[in-house]
N, C-alpha and C positions, 0 to 999 in steps of 0.2 A: 432789542433782539438783533443779532447780526444776520444780515441777509446775504444770500448768495446771488450777487448781481451778475446777470448774464453778459459776458463781454461781447458776444457776437451781436447782440441787439443794440449795442451802444451806437453803432453807426447806421443801422437800418431803421432804428426807431420802432414804435409799435407796429405790429403787423395786421391788426384788425382791419377789416374791409371798410372802405369809405370812398366816396366820390372824390377824386383828385384831378386837377388839371395837370396832366403829365406830358402833354405834347411839348415840342421845343418852342423856343421863343419866336422863331420865324412864323410858325403856324399860329401862335397866339396873336401876334401882331397882324397877321393876315385876317384873322377873325375880327379883330378890332376894326380894321379898315372896312371890311365887308359890312359890319354893323353900321358904321358911320356913313357909308355910301348908299344905303338903302333909299330908294326913291321916296318912300313914305315912312321914314324911320319914326319910331315912337320913343317916348321917354324910357320904356323898357330897354330899347336898343342902346340908348346913350348910357344908361346906368350899367348895363352889362359890359359895354365897351370900357367904361371907367374901372370896373372891377378887374377886368383882364389886364388893363394897362398897369394898374396898381400892383398886380402880381408880377409883371415883368420888372417893374422898378424894384420890388422887393428881391426878386431873384438876382438882380444885378447889384445888389447891396446899396441901393439908393433909398434907404429906409426913410429918410427925412422927406424926400419927394413923394414916396408912396403914402406916407401919413398925411401930407398936405393934400394929395389928391382925394384920399378917403374923406377928409374933413370937408373938402369942396363938394364932393358928391353928397355927403350927408346934409350940408347946408342947402343945396339945391332941392333935395327932397323935402326938407322941413319947410322951406320958404314956399315952394309950389303947393305943398300939402296944406299949408295954412289957409290958402284961398280956394282950393279946389281938390276934392277927392283925397282927403287925408288918409283914408284907409289904404288906398292903392299906393300912395307915395310913402307911407310909413314903412312899407316892406323894404323899400330901397334904403331908407335911412337906417333901418335895423341891420341890413346886410353890410352897409358901410361900417356900422358900429362893430360888427363881428370881425371885419377885416382889421379895424383898429386894435381890437383886443388881441388878435393874432400878432400884429406888429409889436405891440407892447410886451406880450407874453413871450414871444420868441426872442425878443431883444432883452433890454436891461430893466424892464418895468414889470417883472412877473407878478409882484404883489398887487400892483394896480390892476393888471389884467384879471387876476383872480377875484379881486373885489368887484370888478365889472361883471364877471361871470356869476357872482352871487346875485346881482341884480337881474341878470339874464334868467336865472333859475326861477325868479318870482313869476316870470311870464309863462311858466308851465302850469300855474295855478289860476283857474278862472277867477275873475274878480280882482286880481292884483295887477298893478302897473309896475314900471321900473324907472329909476332915475339914474341914467348913465352919465358919464363925463361928456357933456355937450349934447345930450339928448334926453328929454323928459318924455317918456311914453306913458301917458296917464292910463288909469284903469279904464276910463271911458273909451279911449282910442283902442286899447287892447281888446276890449269887448266888441267894439265895432268891427275890428279886424276878424275876429272869430265868427261874428254873425255874417260877414261877407264871404266866408269860406276860406280865409287865410289860415293855414295850418300852424298857427302861432305856437301852440304848446309843443308840437313836434319839432318845429324849427329851433325853439329855445332849448328843448331837451337835448337835441343832437349837438348843438353848439357846446353845451355844458359838458356832456359826456366826453366828447372828443378833445376839446381844448384844455379842460382841467388836467386830463391825463397827459396830454402831449407837453403842456407847459411844465408840469412838475417833473416829468421824465427828463425833458431837455435840460432842466436846471439841477438835475441829480438830487432832488428832494424826495428821496425814496420813502422815508417814513410818512411824510405828508401824503405822498402818492398812495401808499397802502391804505391810509385812513380815509382819504377822500373816495378812493375806489370802492372800499367796503360800504360806505354810505350810499354811493351812487348805485351799487348793485342791489342794495336793500330797497331803494326808492324805485328803481326801474329794473326789475328782474328780467330775465331773458324773454319771458312771454310778452313783455311790454316794450321791447326795444330790439331793433335789428342791428344796432351799433354796439360792438362788444369790447370797446377799449377798457372799460372798467373791469369787465370779466376776465380780460387777458392779463391784468396786472399781477395776480398771484403767481402765474407762470413766468412772467417777465422778471419778477423779483426772486424766483427760486423758492417760493413758499409752498407751492402746490406740486405734489409729486405723482398725482394720478391724472392721467389724460382725460380730457373732457369727452363725454359721450360713451365711454366704455368700449367694449369690443364690437358693438353694433352701431358705431357712430356714423357709418355710411348710409344708414337708413334715416338719419335726421333730416330736417328741412335744410335747404341749401345754405342759408346764412350760418346755421349752427354747425354744418359740416366744415365751414371755414374756420370757426373757432376750434373745432376738434383738431384740424390740421395745425393751426397755430400753436395750440397747447403742446402738441407732439414735437413741433420744431423747437420750442423752448426747452422741453424736457430733454431732448437729445443734446442740445447745446450745454445744458446744465450737467448732464452726465459726463460729457467729454471734458468739460472744465474741471469736474471733480475727480474723475477716474482716469482721464487720459485715453479713454476708449468708450465704446458704446455697446450696450446690450440690446438696444432697440435695432430694428431693421431699417437701416438708413436707405436701402434700395426702395423700400416701400414708400418712404417719405419723398424720395426723388420722383417716384411715379405719381404721388399725390399732388405735388406742387406743379408738375408739368402736364398733368393729365386732367381727367374729368372731375376730380374732387374740387378743383378750384376754377373750373371752366366758367362758372357763373360769376366769379369775383371780378372786381375792377382790374384793368391791366396793371395799374400801379401796385395793387395788392399782390398780384401774382409775381411781379418783378421783385418786390421786397422779400417775399417768401423764398424765392429762388436765391437771392443774394444772401439771405440769412443762412439758409441750408448750406450754400457753397462755403461760407465762412466756417461753419462747423466741420464740414468735410475736410477742409484744409487742415484743421487742427487734429483731425483723425488720421491724417496722412493719406487721404484719398484724393490725391492731386488731380488725377485724370477726370474723375467725375465732377470735382469742384470746378475745374477749368471749363468743362462743358456747360455747367450752369451759368458761370460768369460770362461766357461767350454769348449765351442767350440773353443775358441782361444787357450787355453793351450793344447787341445787335437789334434790340427791340426799339424801333423808332416811335412806337406809341408812348413810350415812357422816357423819351429823350430829355424831357424837361425836369426830371428828378435828378438834379445835379449831384446831390449828396450820395445817393446810392450808386449812380453811374461812376462817380469818381472813386468810390470805395471798390467797385468791381474792377475798374482799370488798374488800380493800385495792386490788387491781389493777383491780377494777371501779369504784373510786372511791366505794364505799358502805360504810356501817357494817354490821357483822354483825347478824343477826337479833336483835331485842331481847326475844324471848320469855323470860320468867323461868325460871331453872333450878329444880330441886327446892329446897324450903325446908330450912333447917338443922334444923327440927323433925322433918321426915320422915327426914332422914339420921340424926339422933340416935336416933330411935325404932328404926330398923332396926339401928343400931350396937348398941343395948342388946339387941335380940332375937338378933343374931348372937352376941354375947358369951354370952348365956344358952344358945344352941344349942351353942356350943363347950364350955361347962361340962357340958352334958348328954352330949356325946360322950364326955368323960372318965369321967363317972359310969356310962355304959352300956357302956363299953369298946368303943366304936366301932360298936355295933349300932344297931338302930332307935331313933330319938330321938322321943319324943312331943312334939307341938307345944305 
């Protein structure tokens, strides 16, 4: 079946709400330094610092180094967890595994990442373990995590819903995306999930022509109102792509993405929705309104770390992105050394308090 792929979404990506680290690199590295400088830092602080630094390396297209750091983080968690508190440390090993899956999936190892996500999906079922590339999380450990209050099933479910959809979209595997999303929607309907990436897919692919929520969508719970707005954004883009004009009220959507209808959503979600709508408005010939939204995107410092969307916004404004220098390599290398020493201390201290 031929699909009507929405051109506007190609550069903004999926619009569904999720927690994203969208602050700029300087702020992220400040957070890393703060975590490492704590007088009584914990293993949690060191692992969080490692996750943030891996993000910076990925943003700066240093994927090999980011992968090495994730592997180092995972090894520290496995080794420390083998001798003390396996449940607590298994959480960090699993987070490092998710980061590796993202690196593989967003890069050139999509099939490997998808196979890893099949293992991740096993952890949504009590009684099952998972065998990842470099990490064996047995059923006994998984059950111990659940008994200790770790929300393992929810963590795994969220990773599968978000990353499967993002990876397949990024690699333009639209038929596979449609099939996987249908399966995920059946397994986790809206009443069982607040992450809506799989539910967004029919509108992303131009297969759904009825807006979510109907005419009373503003009475829905908050997360479903976001899906209602997202569905309308995709429908407007599809109509403009198909007809060259829009029968929908674009002004109403402008009010939705900038006002109360998305006030509860993450800053990065609101920014992506504004950028998506601005792109559609440009194709409608509404230059002034589009420019107003794009100016909001580039002025939003909360989302300065989302380089892809910001670059797209600057490009459509006919300007070059901000030329403020990023963190120096010396700063990054110093923090990389300190994170490595911190992970070594985690292993020596068996995951307990780590002296700075």
